[in-house]
Residue, then its C-alpha position, 0 to 999 in steps of 0.5 A: x582871249x585865244x581859243x582853247x586847243x582841241x585837247x583842252x575843248x575835249x577836256x571841258x565837253x568830256x564830263x558833261x557828256x560822260x554825266x549824260x550818258x550816266x543819267x541815260x543809264x539811270x533812265x534805262x535801268x528804272x525802265x528796265x524795272x518798270x518793265x519787269x513789274x509791268x510784265x508781272x502784273x499782266x500775268x496777275x491781271x486775270x478774271x477775279x483779281x482784285x485791283x487793290x491787290x495788283x495796285x499793292x503788289x506793283x508798289x512793292x515790286x517797284x520798291x524791291x526793284x529800285x532797292x536793289x540797285x545803285x546801292x553805293x553811296x556817291x561822295x558819301x550820298x545815298x542815291x535817291x531811288x523808288x516809285x515815280x509813278x504809284x501803280x494805278x490800274x484802271x478798268x473800262x471807262x476809268x481814264x487813269x489814276x485808279x489805286x484804291x486804299x483799304x477804306x475806299x468803297x471800290x477796294x473790292x473791285x475785281x477783274x472780269x473777263x473782257x475788261x479793258x485794263x490800263x496798267x500804269x506805273x514808274x520807277x526812278x533812279x536818282x530822279x531820273x524817271x522811266x514812266x510806262x502804261x499799257x492796256x491789256x484785256x482779261x482773258x483775250x488770247x489768239x483763240x479768243x480775240x479782242x474785237x468791236x469797239x474794244x479792238x478798235x480803241x486799243x489799235x487807235x491808241x497804239x497806232x497813236x503811240x507809234x505815230x507820236x514816238x515818231x513826231x517827238x523829235x528836234x525841231x518839231x512842235x507840240x501841236x503836231x503830235x496834238x493833230x496826229x494823235x486826233x487823225x489816228x483816233x478818228x480813223x478808228x472812230x475814237x477820240x483822244x481824251x480831252x485835255x490829257x497832257x504830256x510833259x517834259x522831264x528832268x531830274x526830279x521832275x515828270x511834269x515840265x513846263x513844256x507840254x503836249x495836249x490831246x483833244x483840246x477845248x476851244x479854250x484850252x486851244x487859246x491858252x495853251x503854249x506852242x513848244x518846240x522839242x530840243x535836243x537833250x530833252x526827256x518826254x513822257x508822253x501819255x496817249x489816251x484815247x476813248x471809244x466815246x464820240x467827244x472824249x470828254x471825261x468827268x469826276x465820279x464817286x471815286x476818291x483820290x488816293x495819288x498826289x504830288x508835291x507842287x514843288x513850285x509853291x511855297x506856303x506855311x501850313x497852319x494845322x500841325x497834322x498838315x505839317x506833319x503829313x507834309x513832311x512825311x511826304x516829302x521824306x517818302x516821295x520827294x518831288x514824285x507822285x505817291x499813293x496815300x497808301x504809302x503813309x503811316x496813318x491814312x485817316x490823318x494823311x487825308x485830313x492833312x492833305x486837305x490843307x495842302x491841296x487847297x493851298x496848291x502845295x500838293x496836287x491831286x491826280x484825280x479819277x475820271x471817267x468816260x460816259x459808261x459803255x465807253x472804254x479808254x486804252x492807254x500807252x505811256x512811254x518815256x523818250x530821249x531826244x539824244x544828239x544822235x537821234x530819238x531814243x526810246x527809254x521805256x520798253x515797247x508794250x509787251x502784251x499788245x499783238x495785232x493777232x490778239x487785237x483785231x479791229x475791223x478799222x485801219x489807218x487811211x492817211x497816207x502821210x501817217x502810213x508812211x510815218x510808221x514805216x520809218x525807224x524811230x532814229x535815222x541811220x547815219x547813212x540816211x542823214x548823210x544822204x539826205x544832207x548831200x541831196x540837200x546841197x545839191x539842191x541848193x547848188x542847182x538853185 
């Protein structure tokens, strides 16, 4: 069989390329919405603000933002869009996923001056999700900067996220990120939160099979699969650092409110309530995590979800805590490994500033410091020079 001509080859690759470009545009549109909502929540995260009000407002703004775009049907089908991760506001030693509902005992929690607040949320367009998180400190400013352990843990998380961005690149392995994040945290006398995962993403999937683990236990090290980053992959990278000694976190008396349908599991629910609630979940959230606040009847939802969780049809995003008097800082970014090099989908943190977060500790590791000086994407000129140098070295050999 003869090879296709250049024109034929171009014709066959063009639709694929244009589809990839359209998908990336959807990711970026979702990221813009997530960024706008985060900025608004940062402005609202003041002393006396109720955590539940911030969560409700965040979700409302995500719905409004996604509702204003991609409203033309494609071939008669509406473009799905909405919340990719419900707004969670986790304070001080709360690691993540704190998004209370009215009936929760913790629904009255308010922010206090000096609180370390993680704002975590995500939007999606046509199943292409941009999830982000950043950490702010209530009441901090250039005239009243963050210092001590709080500054150490935020600086550690920020530096770890910057390092991770440069290591999630084609050909590198997940363990490189695990090790580097551990080294960065150690430089600030902190620890990554044990067992936290970052996952590959694709359309309608934010928890793909390829993963990165932070601060794994010995058992987790043995079980965890090595993964190599590949071209055209998209990753959601979750950096969570604790000021505690070991990074261990545990469950406390806080009710789970965020859940997600497990797409790989099938089971015929027995209870009528369970079936009705599961049907509502599929209709309202699809493949993405949801807060039970979005379901019609919270009491019925909790009852119906019990059976679904028990049989693995739905998974809970549990609220976990590091020990009292410790602090957790988080940065989450979404990144695409495009043919031209890595490209950050989500926006850089809008609150973090070295003038506001002043740690007396700093990164000393020469290799990691050099890595931080490099741009995320290598310029074509540098790539060409590297190839020429490589060819010359081979020729001499």
